[in-house]
C-alpha positions as CSV (number, residue, x, y, z in Angstrom):
1,V,89.5,93.3,142.0
2,V,92.5,91.0,141.7
3,G,90.2,88.7,139.7
4,T,90.2,91.2,136.8
5,D,94.0,91.3,136.6
6,G,95.0,90.2,133.1
7,T,98.3,88.8,134.2
8,A,96.4,86.1,136.3
9,R,93.8,85.5,133.6
10,C,95.5,82.5,131.9
11,A,96.7,81.0,135.1
12,G,93.2,81.1,136.6
13,L,91.3,80.0,133.5
14,G,92.0,76.3,134.0
15,K,90.9,76.5,137.6
16,R,87.7,78.3,136.5
17,E,87.0,75.7,133.8
18,G,87.5,73.0,136.4
19,L,85.3,74.8,138.8
20,G,82.5,75.0,136.2
21,A,82.7,71.3,135.6
22,R,82.4,70.6,139.3
23,V,79.4,72.9,139.7
24,E,77.8,71.4,136.6
25,G,78.4,67.9,138.0
26,G,76.8,68.8,141.4
27,D,80.1,68.9,143.2
28,M,79.7,72.5,144.4
29,P,82.5,73.7,146.6
30,V,80.9,75.4,149.7
31,N,84.1,76.5,151.5
32,A,85.5,80.0,151.4
33,D,88.0,79.2,148.6
34,G,85.3,77.8,146.4
35,R,83.0,80.9,146.9
36,R,85.9,83.2,146.2
37,A,86.8,81.4,143.0
38,I,83.2,81.7,141.8
39,I,83.0,85.4,142.7
40,C,86.3,86.2,140.9
41,T,85.2,84.3,137.8
42,L,81.9,86.2,137.7
43,L,83.6,89.5,138.4
44,H,86.1,89.0,135.6
45,A,83.4,87.9,133.2
46,A,81.5,91.2,134.0
47,D,84.7,93.2,133.4
48,I,85.3,91.9,129.9
49,A,81.6,91.2,128.9
50,N,81.4,93.8,126.1
51,P,81.8,91.2,123.3
52,A,78.9,89.2,124.8
53,R,76.5,92.2,124.7
54,P,74.1,92.9,121.8
55,W,75.9,93.8,118.6
56,H,75.4,97.6,118.6
57,T,76.7,97.8,122.2
58,C,79.5,95.3,121.5
59,R,80.8,97.3,118.5
60,R,80.6,100.7,120.2
61,W,82.5,99.4,123.3
62,S,85.1,97.8,121.0
63,E,85.8,101.1,119.4
64,L,86.2,102.8,122.8
65,V,88.5,100.0,124.0
66,N,90.7,100.4,120.9
67,Q,91.0,104.1,121.6
68,E,92.1,103.3,125.2
69,F,94.6,100.7,124.0
70,F,96.2,103.2,121.5
71,R,96.5,105.9,124.2
72,Q,98.2,103.4,126.5
73,G,100.5,102.5,123.6
74,D,101.3,106.2,123.1
75,L,102.3,106.5,126.8
76,E,104.4,103.3,126.6
77,L,106.3,104.7,123.6
78,Q,106.9,108.1,125.4
79,Q,108.4,106.3,128.4
80,G,110.5,104.0,126.2
81,L,108.6,100.9,127.2
82,P,107.7,98.0,124.9
83,V,104.3,98.6,123.4
84,S,101.7,96.1,124.5
85,P,100.1,93.9,121.8
86,N,97.4,95.6,119.8
87,M,98.2,99.0,121.3
88,D,100.6,100.4,118.7
89,R,98.5,102.8,116.6
90,T,101.3,103.0,114.0
91,A,101.1,99.2,113.3
92,S,97.5,98.7,114.3
93,T,95.6,95.7,113.0
94,D,92.1,95.8,111.6
95,P,89.7,96.5,114.6
96,A,87.6,93.5,113.5
97,V,90.6,91.2,113.7
98,I,91.5,92.6,117.2
99,A,87.9,92.0,118.3
100,L,88.0,88.4,116.9
101,R,91.2,87.6,118.7
102,F,90.0,89.1,122.0
103,S,86.7,87.2,121.8
104,D,88.2,83.9,120.7
105,Y,91.2,83.7,123.1
106,I,90.0,85.6,126.2
107,V,86.2,86.1,126.4
108,A,84.8,82.9,124.8
109,P,86.7,80.4,127.1
110,L,85.8,82.4,130.2
111,F,82.1,82.6,129.3
112,A,82.1,78.9,128.5
113,A,83.2,78.3,132.1
114,V,80.6,80.8,133.4
115,A,77.8,79.0,131.5
116,R,78.8,75.8,133.3
117,I,78.5,77.6,136.7
118,I,75.3,79.5,135.8
119,P,73.3,77.8,133.0
120,K,71.5,81.0,132.1
121,G,74.9,82.4,131.1
122,R,74.6,80.3,127.9
123,V,72.7,83.3,126.4
124,C,76.0,85.2,126.6
125,V,77.8,82.4,124.8
126,E,75.2,82.5,122.0
127,T,75.6,86.3,121.7
128,L,79.3,85.9,121.4
129,R,78.8,83.5,118.5
130,T,76.4,85.9,116.8
131,N,78.7,88.9,117.2
132,R,81.6,86.8,116.0
133,I,79.8,86.3,112.7
134,Q,79.5,90.1,112.4
135,W,83.1,90.7,113.2
136,Q,84.2,88.1,110.7
137,K,82.1,89.7,108.0
138,E,83.8,93.1,108.7
139,A,87.2,91.5,108.7
140,D,86.5,89.7,105.3
141,E,85.3,93.0,103.8
142,T,88.4,94.8,104.9
143,E,90.6,92.1,103.6
144,A,88.8,92.2,100.2
145,R,89.2,96.0,100.0
146,E,92.9,95.7,100.8
147,A,93.4,92.9,98.2
148,E,91.6,95.0,95.5
149,K,93.7,98.0,96.4
150,A,96.9,96.0,96.1
151,S,95.8,94.5,92.8
152,I,95.1,98.0,91.4
153,Q,98.5,99.2,92.5
154,A,100.2,96.2,91.0
155,R,98.4,96.7,87.6
156,S,99.1,100.5,87.5
157,K,102.8,100.3,88.4
158,P,103.9,98.6,85.1
159,A,101.7,100.9,83.1
160,A,103.1,104.0,84.7
161,M,106.7,102.7,84.1
162,A,105.9,102.0,80.5
163,A,104.4,105.5,80.0
164,S,107.5,107.0,81.6
165,Q,109.8,105.1,79.3
166,D,107.7,105.9,76.2
167,G,107.7,109.6,77.2
168,G,111.5,109.6,77.5
169,A,112.0,107.9,74.2
170,L,109.7,110.4,72.4
171,G,111.5,113.3,74.0
172,G,114.9,112.0,72.9
173,G,113.8,111.4,69.4
174,G,112.3,114.9,69.1
175,G,115.6,116.4,70.2
176,T,117.5,114.5,67.5
177,S,115.2,115.4,64.7
178,A,115.2,119.1,65.6
179,L,118.9,119.2,65.6
180,G,119.3,117.4,62.3
181,G,122.9,117.6,61.2
182,A,123.7,120.5,63.5
183,S,125.3,118.4,66.2
184,E,127.3,116.6,63.6
185,G,128.4,120.0,62.2
186,A,129.9,120.8,65.6
187,G,132.6,118.2,64.8
188,A,135.6,118.6,66.9
189,G,134.0,121.5,68.8
190,G,133.5,119.2,71.8
191,P,130.7,119.2,74.4
192,R,130.3,123.0,74.4
193,A,129.8,123.1,70.6
194,S,127.3,120.2,70.9
195,R,125.3,122.1,73.6
196,S,125.4,125.2,71.4
197,A,124.0,123.2,68.5
198,T,121.3,121.9,70.7
199,L,120.2,125.4,71.6
200,A,120.4,126.6,68.0
201,G,118.3,123.7,66.8
202,G,115.8,124.3,69.5
203,Y,115.5,128.0,68.7
204,A,115.1,127.2,65.0
205,A,112.3,124.7,65.8
206,A,110.5,127.2,68.0
207,A,110.8,129.9,65.3
208,A,109.4,127.5,62.6
209,A,106.5,126.7,64.9
210,A,105.8,130.3,65.5
211,D,105.6,131.4,61.8
212,G,103.4,128.4,61.0
213,T,105.6,127.0,58.2
214,G,106.5,123.9,60.2
215,L,110.0,124.1,58.6
216,V,113.3,124.8,60.2
217,T,115.0,127.5,58.1
218,G,117.8,129.9,58.8
219,G,119.2,127.9,61.6
220,T,122.7,128.7,62.8
221,A,125.1,125.8,63.4
222,A,127.6,125.8,66.2
223,D,130.5,126.6,63.8
224,G,128.8,129.8,62.5
225,S,127.8,128.4,59.1
226,D,124.2,128.5,57.8
């Protein structure tokens, strides 16, 4: 079981690759340490073999592994521990990218060693290559969708700002024309007189619209004059 420990994976990989070369070259170790090294290599390969399975099985197991990773990340967050790579669901990477990294850096090198120990294991290496093409395709499609989304957002933002600015300018112009000279008539009346003139002009405009004339008549200025 120790052979499946991820912390010993990188340290043992070089030994396994060297072991594969020795087996391939006919220098097969027959002592207890050599047999243990072969058993640990095969056990570890079986433990992480999902990327080397047929595509439909590979993809399904990848989804399940990601769910397991995210649950572990949730527990690490709850306990105040650093979240392990690819296990933070709030900053998760595209599942296809995670699968590519796992296959390229962990699984493929190990199965290359296995294929040197057991020549029939080359079928797993070929399956890894086929599955990698599928994962790369999914990663490229996701990247294209994200790029298109970002492009749309970039184009729509200036248009939305321009529309907002145009709307503000039209609103300000309408208020000025409705008031006409009323705000000027407020004169020294100050801000309160100006606000009164605004209200008076607005009421007059509403009344004109209501009677269908389209004309502002009978408006009362802030100083009480017609």
